C-alpha positions as CSV (number, residue, x, y, z in Angstrom):
1,M,-10.8,-13.1,14.0
2,N,-6.9,-13.5,13.1
3,L,-6.6,-11.6,9.7
4,L,-3.1,-13.4,9.6
5,F,-4.8,-16.9,8.9
6,S,-8.3,-16.4,8.1
7,N,-7.8,-15.9,4.5
8,D,-4.6,-17.6,3.6
9,R,-2.5,-20.7,4.0
10,P,0.3,-20.2,6.6
11,G,3.5,-19.4,4.9
12,A,2.3,-19.4,1.3
13,Y,1.6,-16.4,-1.0
14,P,-1.6,-16.0,-2.5
15,A,-2.3,-17.3,-6.0
16,S,-1.6,-13.9,-7.7
17,W,-0.1,-13.2,-10.9
18,Y,2.6,-11.6,-8.9
19,A,3.4,-14.9,-7.1
20,A,3.2,-16.7,-10.5
21,V,5.9,-14.5,-12.2
22,T,8.2,-13.3,-9.4
23,P,11.1,-15.6,-8.4
24,P,10.8,-16.2,-4.7
25,L,13.5,-15.7,-2.3
26,P,14.9,-18.8,-0.4
27,P,13.1,-19.3,2.9
28,F,14.5,-17.4,6.1
29,A,14.6,-19.6,9.0
30,P,12.1,-18.8,11.9
31,A,13.4,-17.1,14.9
32,R,14.2,-19.5,17.7
33,G,15.2,-19.2,21.3
34,E,16.7,-16.3,23.3
35,I,17.7,-13.4,20.9
36,R,19.2,-9.9,21.7
37,A,19.1,-7.1,19.2
38,D,19.5,-3.2,18.9
39,I,16.1,-3.1,16.9
40,C,13.4,-5.8,16.4
41,V,11.1,-5.0,13.6
42,V,7.8,-6.9,13.4
43,G,6.4,-7.2,9.7
44,G,8.0,-8.0,6.6
45,G,6.2,-5.7,4.2
46,Y,7.6,-2.4,2.8
47,T,7.6,-0.5,6.0
48,G,9.5,-3.3,8.0
49,L,11.8,-4.1,5.2
50,S,12.7,-0.5,4.6
51,A,13.2,0.1,8.2
52,A,15.3,-3.1,8.6
53,L,17.4,-2.1,5.4
54,H,18.2,1.4,6.6
55,L,19.0,0.3,10.2
56,A,21.4,-2.5,8.8
57,Q,23.2,0.1,6.6
58,A,23.7,2.4,9.7
59,G,25.4,-0.5,11.4
60,A,22.5,-1.4,13.7
61,D,21.9,-5.1,14.8
62,V,18.4,-5.5,13.5
63,V,16.1,-8.5,13.5
64,L,12.9,-8.7,11.6
65,V,10.1,-11.2,12.0
66,E,7.5,-12.0,9.7
67,A,4.5,-14.4,10.3
68,H,4.3,-15.7,6.8
69,R,6.8,-14.7,3.9
70,M,8.5,-11.6,3.1
71,G,6.1,-9.5,1.3
72,F,3.2,-11.7,2.1
73,G,0.6,-8.8,3.1
74,A,-0.5,-5.9,1.3
75,S,3.0,-5.2,0.1
76,G,3.1,-8.2,-2.3
77,R,-0.6,-8.0,-3.4
78,N,-1.6,-4.4,-4.1
79,G,-2.0,-2.5,-7.3
80,G,1.7,-1.4,-7.6
81,Q,0.9,2.3,-7.9
82,V,3.8,4.5,-6.6
83,G,1.6,7.8,-6.2
84,T,2.3,11.4,-6.0
85,G,1.6,13.4,-2.7
86,Q,-0.2,12.2,0.3
87,R,-3.6,10.3,0.4
88,L,-5.4,13.8,0.7
89,H,-4.7,16.4,-1.7
90,Q,-2.6,19.5,-1.0
91,D,-5.5,22.2,-0.9
92,E,-7.1,20.0,1.9
93,L,-4.0,19.5,3.8
94,E,-3.4,23.4,3.7
95,Q,-7.0,23.9,4.9
96,R,-6.6,21.4,7.7
97,L,-3.1,21.9,8.9
98,G,-1.7,25.2,7.4
99,D,0.6,25.8,4.5
100,A,3.8,25.0,6.3
101,H,2.8,21.8,7.3
102,A,1.2,20.9,4.1
103,A,4.2,21.9,2.2
104,R,6.6,19.8,4.5
105,L,4.2,16.8,3.7
106,W,4.5,17.5,-0.2
107,H,8.2,17.4,0.1
108,L,8.2,14.3,2.3
109,A,5.9,12.6,-0.4
110,E,8.2,13.6,-3.3
111,D,11.1,12.0,-1.1
112,A,9.0,8.8,-1.0
113,K,8.9,8.6,-4.7
114,A,12.5,9.5,-5.0
115,L,13.4,6.9,-2.4
116,V,11.6,4.0,-4.1
117,A,13.5,5.0,-7.3
118,R,16.7,5.2,-5.6
119,L,16.3,1.7,-4.0
120,I,15.2,0.3,-7.2
121,A,18.6,1.5,-8.7
122,D,20.9,1.1,-5.9
123,H,19.9,-2.7,-5.4
124,A,18.9,-3.5,-9.0
125,I,15.4,-4.6,-8.1
126,A,13.9,-5.9,-11.3
127,C,10.3,-4.9,-10.6
128,D,9.0,-3.5,-14.0
129,Y,8.8,0.2,-13.0
130,R,7.0,2.2,-15.5
131,P,6.0,5.9,-15.5
132,G,2.5,7.3,-15.4
133,I,-0.6,7.2,-13.5
134,V,-4.0,8.1,-14.7
135,E,-6.6,9.7,-12.5
136,A,-9.8,9.1,-14.2
137,E,-12.9,11.1,-13.5
138,W,-16.6,9.8,-13.8
139,T,-18.1,13.1,-13.7
140,A,-17.7,16.5,-15.5
141,S,-17.3,18.2,-12.2
142,G,-14.4,15.9,-11.2
143,V,-12.8,16.7,-14.4
144,S,-12.7,20.4,-13.6
145,H,-11.4,19.8,-10.1
146,A,-8.8,17.5,-11.3
147,H,-7.7,20.2,-14.0
148,A,-7.9,22.9,-11.4
149,Y,-5.7,20.8,-9.0
150,A,-3.1,20.2,-11.7
151,E,-2.7,24.0,-12.1
152,K,-2.4,24.5,-8.1
153,L,0.5,22.1,-8.0
154,L,2.2,23.7,-11.0
155,R,1.6,27.2,-9.4
156,D,2.2,26.4,-5.8
157,Y,4.6,23.5,-5.8
158,E,6.2,23.8,-9.2
159,Y,5.3,20.3,-10.0
160,D,5.0,20.3,-13.7
161,L,4.6,16.7,-14.7
162,I,0.7,16.4,-14.8
163,E,-1.0,16.3,-18.1
164,P,-4.9,17.1,-18.4
165,L,-7.1,14.9,-20.3
166,G,-10.3,15.6,-21.9
167,C,-13.2,13.0,-22.5
168,N,-11.7,12.1,-26.0
169,E,-8.2,11.8,-24.9
170,I,-8.9,9.9,-21.8
171,A,-11.0,7.5,-24.1
172,A,-8.2,6.9,-26.4
173,L,-5.7,6.6,-23.8
174,I,-7.6,4.0,-21.6
175,G,-10.0,2.3,-24.1
176,S,-13.0,2.7,-21.8
177,P,-16.1,4.8,-22.7
178,V,-17.1,5.6,-19.0
179,Y,-14.7,8.3,-18.1
180,K,-15.4,12.2,-18.6
181,G,-11.7,13.3,-18.4
182,G,-8.9,13.4,-16.0
183,V,-5.1,13.8,-15.6
184,V,-2.2,11.6,-16.3
185,D,0.8,12.2,-13.7
186,W,4.0,11.3,-15.5
187,G,6.0,11.8,-12.1
188,A,4.1,8.7,-10.6
189,G,4.4,5.1,-11.7
190,H,3.8,1.7,-11.1
191,L,5.6,-1.6,-10.5
192,N,5.3,-5.2,-9.5
193,P,4.9,-4.9,-5.8
194,L,6.0,-8.2,-4.8
195,A,9.2,-7.9,-6.8
196,F,9.8,-4.8,-5.0
197,A,9.2,-6.3,-1.6
198,L,11.6,-9.0,-2.2
199,G,14.3,-6.8,-3.7
200,L,14.0,-4.7,-0.4
201,A,14.4,-8.2,1.7
202,R,17.4,-9.2,-0.3
203,A,18.8,-5.8,0.1
204,A,18.2,-5.8,4.0
205,A,19.6,-9.4,4.2
206,A,22.8,-8.4,2.4
207,A,23.2,-5.3,4.5
208,G,23.4,-7.5,7.6
209,A,19.7,-7.6,8.8
210,H,18.8,-10.9,10.4
211,L,15.3,-11.8,8.7
212,H,13.0,-14.5,10.0
213,E,9.9,-15.9,8.4
214,N,7.3,-18.1,9.8
215,S,7.7,-16.4,13.0
216,V,4.3,-15.3,14.5
217,V,4.4,-12.6,17.0
218,T,2.3,-13.5,20.0
219,A,2.9,-10.5,22.2
220,I,5.0,-7.3,22.6
221,E,6.1,-6.3,26.1
222,P,7.1,-2.5,25.9
223,G,9.6,-1.0,28.4
224,A,13.1,0.3,28.8
225,R,14.1,-2.8,26.8
226,P,11.1,-4.3,25.2
227,V,10.6,-7.8,24.5
228,V,8.9,-9.5,21.4
229,L,7.6,-13.0,21.9
230,T,7.0,-15.2,18.9
231,D,5.7,-18.9,18.9
232,K,9.4,-20.1,19.1
233,A,11.6,-17.1,20.1
234,R,12.0,-14.2,22.8
235,I,13.6,-11.3,21.4
236,T,14.9,-8.5,23.6
237,A,15.8,-5.3,22.0
238,D,16.5,-1.7,22.7
239,K,13.5,-0.3,20.5
240,V,10.8,-2.3,18.6
241,I,9.2,-1.2,15.1
242,V,5.7,-2.4,14.7
243,A,5.1,-2.5,11.0
244,A,2.1,-5.0,10.7
245,N,-0.5,-2.5,9.2
246,G,-3.7,-4.4,8.3
247,Y,-2.5,-7.6,10.1
248,L,-1.7,-5.8,13.4
249,G,-4.6,-7.5,15.2
250,N,-4.5,-6.6,18.9
251,L,-0.5,-6.6,19.5
252,V,-0.6,-2.8,20.2
253,P,-4.2,-1.8,21.1
254,Q,-3.1,1.8,20.9
255,V,-2.5,1.6,17.3
256,A,-5.3,-0.8,16.5
257,A,-7.8,1.8,17.7
258,H,-6.6,4.2,15.0
259,V,-6.7,1.9,12.0
260,M,-9.2,-0.3,10.4
261,P,-8.3,-3.4,8.2
262,I,-10.3,-3.5,4.9
263,N,-9.9,-6.2,2.1
264,N,-9.3,-5.5,-1.5
265,F,-9.4,-7.8,-4.6
266,V,-7.5,-8.0,-7.8
267,V,-7.8,-10.1,-11.0
268,A,-5.5,-10.8,-13.9
269,T,-6.9,-11.4,-17.3
270,A,-5.5,-13.8,-19.9
271,P,-3.1,-11.9,-22.3
272,L,-5.0,-9.5,-24.6
273,D,-5.1,-10.3,-28.2
274,A,-6.9,-8.7,-31.0
275,G,-10.0,-10.8,-30.2
276,T,-10.3,-9.5,-26.7
277,G,-9.5,-5.9,-27.1
278,K,-5.7,-5.5,-27.5
279,G,-5.1,-1.9,-28.9
280,T,-8.4,-0.5,-27.2
281,V,-7.1,-1.1,-23.6
282,L,-4.3,1.0,-22.4
283,A,-2.7,2.5,-25.5
284,R,0.3,3.2,-23.4
285,E,1.9,1.5,-20.2
286,V,0.1,3.7,-17.7
287,A,-1.6,2.6,-14.5
288,V,-5.3,4.1,-13.8
289,A,-6.9,4.9,-10.5
290,D,-10.5,6.3,-10.8
291,S,-12.6,8.7,-8.6
292,K,-15.1,6.2,-7.1
293,F,-15.0,5.9,-3.4
294,V,-14.9,2.0,-4.0
295,I,-12.1,2.7,-6.3
296,N,-11.3,0.7,-9.5
297,Y,-7.5,0.7,-10.5
298,F,-5.9,-1.2,-13.2
299,R,-2.6,-1.6,-15.0
300,P,-0.9,-3.7,-17.8
301,T,1.7,-6.3,-17.5
302,P,4.7,-7.0,-19.3
303,D,3.2,-10.1,-21.0
304,G,0.0,-8.2,-22.0
305,R,-2.7,-8.9,-19.3
306,L,-4.5,-6.4,-17.7
307,L,-4.5,-6.4,-13.9
308,F,-8.0,-4.9,-12.3
309,G,-8.6,-4.2,-8.7
310,G,-12.0,-3.2,-7.4
311,G,-15.1,-4.7,-5.8
312,E,-16.9,-4.2,-2.6
313,S,-15.9,-5.7,0.7
314,Y,-18.5,-6.1,3.6
315,G,-16.4,-8.2,5.9
316,Y,-13.0,-9.8,6.7
317,R,-13.6,-13.1,4.9
318,F,-12.6,-13.2,1.3
319,P,-15.5,-14.1,-0.9
320,R,-15.6,-17.5,-2.4
321,D,-15.5,-16.3,-5.8
322,I,-13.3,-13.4,-6.0
323,R,-13.5,-13.5,-10.1
324,A,-17.2,-12.8,-9.9
325,V,-16.8,-9.9,-7.3
326,V,-14.2,-8.1,-9.5
327,R,-15.5,-8.8,-13.0
328,K,-18.8,-6.6,-12.3
329,P,-16.6,-3.5,-12.1
330,L,-14.3,-4.6,-14.9
331,A,-17.1,-5.1,-17.2
332,Q,-18.4,-1.8,-16.3
333,V,-15.3,-0.1,-17.3
334,F,-14.4,-2.2,-20.1
335,P,-17.4,-3.6,-21.6
336,Q,-15.5,-5.2,-24.4
337,L,-13.8,-7.4,-21.7
338,A,-17.0,-8.7,-20.0
339,D,-16.3,-12.2,-21.0
340,V,-12.5,-12.3,-20.9
341,E,-10.9,-15.2,-19.0
342,L,-9.6,-14.2,-15.7
343,T,-6.5,-16.4,-15.1
344,H,-5.7,-15.2,-11.4
345,A,-7.8,-13.7,-8.7
346,W,-6.8,-12.8,-5.1
347,G,-7.5,-10.7,-2.0
348,G,-5.4,-8.9,0.5
349,T,-5.7,-6.6,3.7
350,L,-4.6,-3.3,4.0
351,A,-5.6,-0.4,6.6
352,I,-7.1,2.9,6.4
353,T,-7.5,5.6,9.0
354,R,-10.5,8.0,9.5
355,T,-8.6,10.9,7.9
356,R,-6.9,8.6,5.1
357,L,-3.6,10.0,6.4
358,P,-1.1,7.4,7.7
359,H,-0.7,6.9,11.5
360,L,2.8,7.0,12.6
361,A,3.3,7.0,16.4
362,A,5.3,6.0,19.5
363,P,2.5,4.3,21.2
364,A,4.5,3.0,24.3
365,P,8.0,3.3,25.9
366,G,10.4,1.5,23.5
367,L,7.7,1.1,20.6
368,L,7.4,2.9,17.2
369,S,4.9,2.3,14.8
370,A,3.6,3.0,11.1
371,S,0.3,1.8,9.6
372,G,-2.8,3.0,7.9
373,Y,-1.6,4.2,4.5
374,S,-5.1,4.0,3.1
375,G,-4.3,2.6,-0.2
376,H,-1.3,5.0,-0.8
377,G,1.5,2.8,0.5
378,V,3.9,1.6,-1.9
379,A,6.0,4.9,-1.5
380,L,4.6,6.4,1.8
381,A,5.2,2.7,3.6
382,T,8.7,2.6,2.2
383,L,9.3,6.1,3.6
384,A,7.9,5.4,6.7
385,G,10.4,2.6,7.3
386,R,13.1,4.9,6.7
387,L,11.7,7.5,9.2
388,L,11.2,4.9,11.7
389,A,14.8,3.8,11.4
390,E,15.8,7.5,11.8
391,A,13.8,8.0,14.7
392,S,14.8,4.7,16.3
393,R,18.4,6.1,16.2
394,G,17.5,9.7,17.6
395,S,16.8,11.6,14.4
396,A,13.2,12.0,14.9
397,A,12.3,15.4,13.0
398,D,10.6,13.9,9.9
399,F,8.9,11.2,11.9
400,E,7.4,13.9,14.4
401,T,6.2,15.7,11.3
402,M,4.0,12.6,10.4
403,T,3.2,11.9,14.0
404,N,1.5,15.3,14.2
405,L,-1.0,14.4,11.5
406,P,-4.7,14.3,12.7
407,C,-5.5,10.5,13.1
408,P,-8.5,9.9,15.5
409,R,-9.6,6.8,16.8
410,F,-12.3,4.7,15.2
411,P,-15.5,4.9,17.4
412,G,-15.6,1.8,19.8
413,G,-11.9,0.9,18.9
414,S,-11.3,-2.4,17.6
415,A,-14.4,-4.0,18.7
416,L,-16.7,-2.2,16.3
417,R,-14.6,-1.9,13.3
418,Q,-16.3,-4.7,11.4
419,P,-19.9,-3.2,11.9
420,L,-18.6,0.2,10.9
421,L,-16.8,-1.2,7.9
422,V,-20.1,-2.8,6.7
423,L,-22.1,0.4,7.3
424,A,-19.4,2.5,5.5
425,M,-19.0,0.4,2.5
426,S,-22.8,0.2,2.2
427,W,-23.3,3.9,2.3
428,F,-20.3,4.7,-0.3
429,A,-21.1,2.1,-2.6
430,L,-24.7,3.5,-2.8
431,R,-23.1,7.0,-3.4
432,D,-20.9,5.4,-6.3
433,R,-23.9,3.7,-7.7
434,L,-25.8,7.2,-7.6
435,G,-22.9,9.0,-9.1
436,L,-22.7,11.4,-6.1
């Protein structure tokens, strides 16, 4: 199954709230004919656009090819959360990797958030950034762990931007009766992800990168001068950066064996007025991610809507009725919104790894790759693009820090990924229902 085309119309953004409110860029022409470049980037999401921007600013001749539109994939559809740290907590990273490596990963993750903020400021990207992400816990033990972890970050990493929340405090802040407590991280934040992606594309083009849309890559030939073949072009480069993430397919089997595409779904409510719960849902403009494995995440929009992501996915086809899939967890978290009108509903494909840590690699001669952000990609994918750009020009220290992360292959490679996905989602959904 080709995920580039199995759930979406060619060259068209999904019917998301983001696409409805974000002014599109004029189309970039498809790549055609024989093209020569210093670097060819495959994929027009955060990773690829960040790489292209940083390369062009450094004076490289860079060509980027995207199968659909810039920001078409997960970069333009996600929950918009710019989170702190890696996908795993620092205490777990310390146990797995040692204190020194864990500390380096912490500082790189802080660099990632700072990079997002700097790019927004430097390029005047209007993406409605707001501070604050709540980690909402379903159990009392989860609350204790979250509070203890905040104390650890203060003690060991001097991170003092996390505020603990008790049961009453989180209920007042979020407007939901289901959570036992949690924390709010004021050093994290949220934004319009499609607007951020298009801002990166605009900046990359202005810096001199050659961007091409509707250019489907059919093959990559590694070597001393790797070649990228599209449906209409042959691009020869000194190096190729592969930034396709959940839409990689089998372009680079060495990478595909380490990452699993999964789907996620989001809805937007109608603007909430007094009759539908305004004033009882999100008393402040914070985003929320909860502690379920099949995670619920939500945030407000500037026009008074609630964007809510959740629902289980057991295959690679989007469900016929995304609204019905997401309405169930929405009503569980916000009973007062059980019958609220849902004006937009969309799905997207991201990629996870077995360890939930990103997979950065040099999988073949002339190739560099980054993928598998496991739902933590707004900041980390943007950083990965910069690291790939640096590595392609010979400065690879931070890139190598990330390539040293454990990222084992999925059993059976890409052939067994979908059966594994069905088994895993069934198991973890059951755990969520049982409160384990």
